[in-house]
C-alpha positions as MATLAB code, in Angstrom:
seq = 'MYPTLRRLQQSDKLSDHSIHEHQEMKETLEKLRHIDVMDPQFDVDFNKLVLSVTHHVQEEESLIFTELR';
ca = [
    -172.737 -144.686  100.458;
    -171.513 -144.204   97.366;
    -172.436 -147.935   96.454;
    -175.252 -147.329   97.017;
    -175.761 -144.477   95.582;
    -174.741 -145.981   92.059;
    -178.227 -148.509   92.706;
    -180.563 -145.350   93.283;
    -179.210 -143.643   90.147;
    -179.588 -144.309   86.344;
    -175.883 -142.900   86.358;
    -172.443 -143.654   87.937;
    -171.755 -139.604   87.278;
    -172.403 -138.444   91.005;
    -170.854 -141.000   92.809;
    -167.365 -140.708   90.517;
    -167.838 -137.180   91.055;
    -167.272 -137.327   94.750;
    -165.079 -140.077   95.060;
    -163.081 -137.931   92.442;
    -163.284 -134.888   95.578;
    -162.287 -137.749   97.911;
    -159.324 -138.680   95.883;
    -158.027 -134.927   95.881;
    -158.840 -134.272   99.436;
    -156.684 -137.310  100.870;
    -153.872 -135.999   98.280;
    -154.416 -132.509  100.062;
    -153.561 -134.100  102.658;
    -150.680 -135.983  102.370;
    -149.150 -133.005  100.634;
    -149.406 -131.228  103.654;
    -148.039 -134.166  105.642;
    -145.004 -132.898  104.485;
    -144.910 -129.236  104.130;
    -143.860 -127.154  106.884;
    -146.138 -125.133  108.395;
    -144.280 -121.913  108.256;
    -144.010 -122.236  104.412;
    -146.302 -120.067  102.028;
    -147.526 -123.457  100.251;
    -149.051 -124.358  103.024;
    -151.569 -121.834  103.726;
    -152.211 -122.027  100.471;
    -152.723 -125.658   99.981;
    -154.648 -125.673  103.143;
    -157.514 -123.411  102.263;
    -157.531 -125.207   99.196;
    -158.302 -128.429  101.293;
    -160.954 -126.213  103.612;
    -162.249 -124.882   99.901;
    -163.062 -128.598   98.950;
    -164.235 -130.036  102.177;
    -167.178 -127.359  102.418;
    -167.884 -127.720   98.843;
    -167.902 -131.580   99.024;
    -169.818 -131.022  102.015;
    -172.724 -129.058  100.585;
    -173.012 -131.362   97.047;
    -173.458 -134.792   99.626;
    -175.935 -132.063  101.995;
    -177.621 -131.259   98.820;
    -177.901 -133.807   96.702;
    -176.411 -137.509   97.880;
    -178.626 -137.199  100.877;
    -181.212 -136.029   99.761;
    -181.245 -138.506   96.963;
    -180.586 -141.480   99.514;
    -183.670 -140.574  101.837;
];
């Protein structure tokens, strides 16, 4: 999806931003894999992930999907 978005835009800014968000979410998931669910840090990181995913989906739906139509 992002290569197509890059071709349609004059700037790579939105694609780069989205790819960066994906990487941050992957890193948070990996971190969660190594934290016990009873550890208070798990809740902190899990909530961070939920907010990140929600933000990312909203951006994709409002900006990226609109651009790709």
